[in-house]
C-alpha positions in Angstrom: -0.1 -0.2 0.2 2.1 2.4 1.5 4.2 1.7 -2.0 1.3 2.2 -4.4 0.4 5.9 -2.4 4.3 6.7 -3.6 4.6 5.6 -6.9 0.7 7.7 -7.0 3.0 10.5 -5.5 6.2 10.5 -7.5 3.8 10.5 -11.0 1.3 13.4 -9.2 5.0 15.2 -9.0 6.1 15.1 -12.9 3.6 17.9 -13.0 5.3 19.9 -10.6 7.9 20.5 -13.0 5.0 22.1 -16.0 5.6 25.6 -16.1 1.1 26.1 -14.9 0.7 27.0 -12.1 -2.5 25.1 -12.4 -0.9 22.4 -12.4 1.4 22.8 -9.6 -1.2 23.4 -7.3 -3.9 20.6 -8.6 0.3 18.6 -7.7 0.8 19.8 -4.8 -2.8 18.8 -3.2 -2.6 15.1 -5.0 0.0 14.8 -3.1 -1.2 15.7 -0.2 -3.9 13.8 -0.1 -1.7 10.8 -1.0 0.5 11.0 1.8 -2.3 11.7 4.0 -4.3 8.6 2.8 -1.5 6.6 3.2 -0.7 8.1 7.2 -4.3 7.2 7.6 -3.9 3.2 6.6 -1.2 2.4 7.3 -1.3 4.3 11.4 -5.5 5.1 11.8 -7.5 2.4 10.5 -5.8 -0.1 12.6 -5.9 1.5 15.7 -9.6 2.2 15.3 -9.9 -2.0 14.8 -8.4 -2.3 17.6 -9.8 -0.2 19.9 -12.9 -1.9 18.5 -12.3 -5.0 19.2 -15.0 -7.0 18.5 -14.9 -10.4 16.2 -16.1 -9.6 13.0 -18.5 -11.5 12.1 -19.1 -13.8 9.3 -20.6 -12.8 5.9 -23.0 -14.8 3.5 -20.3 -16.9 2.9 -20.3 -18.5 6.3 -23.7 -19.8 4.8 -22.2 -22.1 1.8 -21.9 -25.5 2.9 -18.6 -25.9 0.9 -17.1 -23.1 2.3 -18.7 -22.7 5.9 -15.2 -24.7 7.6 -12.7 -22.4 6.2 -15.2 -19.5 7.1 -14.7 -20.6 10.3 -11.5 -21.2 10.8 -10.4 -18.0 8.6 -13.0 -16.0 10.4 -12.7 -16.3 14.2 -9.3 -16.7 14.7 -8.3 -14.2 17.1 -5.4 -13.7 19.9 -2.1 -14.0 20.3 -1.2 -16.0 17.1 -0.5 -15.0 13.3 2.5 -13.5 11.6 1.0 -9.9 12.1 1.3 -10.7 16.0 4.7 -11.6 15.8 6.0 -9.0 13.9 4.3 -6.8 16.0 5.9 -7.9 19.1 8.9 -8.0 17.7 
């Protein structure tokens, strides 16, 4: 996600080399919006999800007989397991 945001910011930043002031203004606004969006996606949204801390209930997929076990195994997983927990704890 960060790589995509940097790609967008650099590509919009290409407008900064144009002589038109309107293009420079659009480029500046686009870069600011992109940076704010990636910072909130990386920091704010996971923090809000953690604060809410209610388990995500399985969706319609849980009603499909073939997918019921798979959804139950992955959607209801909570606790201190998994790769992201190990990465966060160091």
